[in-house]
N, C-alpha and C positions, 0 to 999 in steps of 0.2 A: 972404584973407582968412591970419590970422595964428595960428601954432598954438601952443601952450606947449609947457615943456618936458618936460612929461606926454607930449603928443601926438609929440615925437620920438623918447624914448622908446620908447614904442610902437613906431615908424618903427623901430626898433633893431634891436630885441630881435624884432621879427617878420621883420627882414630875416636876422637872428643865427640862426634856427632852418630855413631856407628850405632849406638845401644838402641837404636828402635829404625835404622835402616838396615842392617845385612851389616853381614861379616864383614872386617876391612879390607878385604883384597878386595869384595864384590865394592863395595862402596866405591872406593877409588877408581877403581876399573870404570863403574859409571857416570864417575864425576871429573874423568878426563887428569885425576891426577898425575900422572907421569911419575913426578920424582917418588910421591906414596908409593905407588906399584913397583918402579924397580927396587927401592928398599925392600918393599914384603916378599918380591921374591928373591930376593937375593940372601934375603936374612930364610926362606923357605917354607914361607907360608903352603897353605895347603893352597894348590893353585884350581883344584875341583873342589871346592867351598861354593853351597848352595846359596841362595838366597831366594828371593817371592818366586813362583811358579815352575822350581828347582834349576834358575838358568844360573851358569855360571858365571867368572866374570870374561869369560871372552865373550858370550854372550852381549851384556851389556856394551861393552866395549864396543863392537863390530858393531852393533845398531845404532851405538852414541858416534859414531865417526871418528871413533879415538885409533886413528891408525898406528902409529908408536905404540900404543897401551895393544894391541892387538899383534905389534910384532914380539913389541917384549914379552908378552904372555906365548907366546907361541914359541919362543926363544928359550925361556923357562921348562917348558916342556910339557905345558900342557895338551889336555885332549883336543884335538881339532873339531870331528864330527862329533861330541857327544849331542843328544839330545836332549830340551826340555820335556817338560808335561804336556805338552803339546805336539812334540814332537820336530820344535823349530831348532836347527843346529845353528850355530854362529855364523854359518855362510846364510842362509835363510835368512836371520834376524838381521843380518846387514841390509840384503834385497828389502826384507819388509818395509826398510826405513831408508830405503835410497842411499844407500853411504856404498860406492862404487870403490873409493879406496882400499876400505877393512875388507870387501867383495876378493877384490883385485891380489891382495896379500893373500888371504886366507886360499884363491886360486890356485894361487901360485906355488902354496905350501903342500897344496894336493886334498884340497878339504870337496871331501864325494858329490857332485852335483846331484846325484842322483835320489840321497837320501828324503824319501818324503815325510811330512809331516803326518800327524792322524788324522785330517781328513785328506791324505793322499797328493798335496801338491805338493813341489818340488822346489828349490829354486831357483831353476830353470822357467817355472810354470807360474810361478810367482811374476817373477821379470817380466811375462809378456803381457800381465795386467794392466788395464790403460791408467797413466797417472806412473805411469813407472819412467826414471828419468833416462834419455836416452843411452847415453852413456855408460848404464848399469844395463840396463836392456839387450844392447853391443857385446856389452862383455859379457853377459850369462850368453850366448847365442856364439861365442867361439868355440871353436873344436877342440877334439885330448890335445891332437899336438899346437895348436893354437897358444892353449893355456899354459903348457909345458913351456914354452919360450915366453912367458911371464917373467918378471922380473923376483928374485927371491932375496928374503933376509935371514943377516946371520944370528946366531945365538944372541946374541945384543940389541937384536934390532936394527942394526944397521942395515942399509939395501947394501945387497950384492949384483951387481950386473952381472949375467949370462955373457 
């Protein structure tokens, strides 16, 4: 993959702001800097680097609705069901923030819907709370067979239709 000068500038600017915000991959995932995430994944960055509250890049990408970054991180081999200090998985983070596209990707690659936070709430419990977007509520209500039929993503982050 070849990157333009704009992509490299994005990477440089992202790295320049990181000293106070967290590790480079974490901040790039949080801010939706897809080119920077691609470069860092290809360069062998630690995919499980942690930011505040023991969150990882996949947590913040999912919470921010950065579905392309979620797919790239998963394709690069990051842990799908890792929990932060509060027990939130990337799937729970997506659901908490109303991010159906991130949740769908995570479900398609096998995120565990039964994992609970320290307070006992699972992603499905959270999706049932008032104020949850309807499409996210419906997505989390799918059965295991229906989840198995969701679209999947290739290691490069490209959509693969089953």
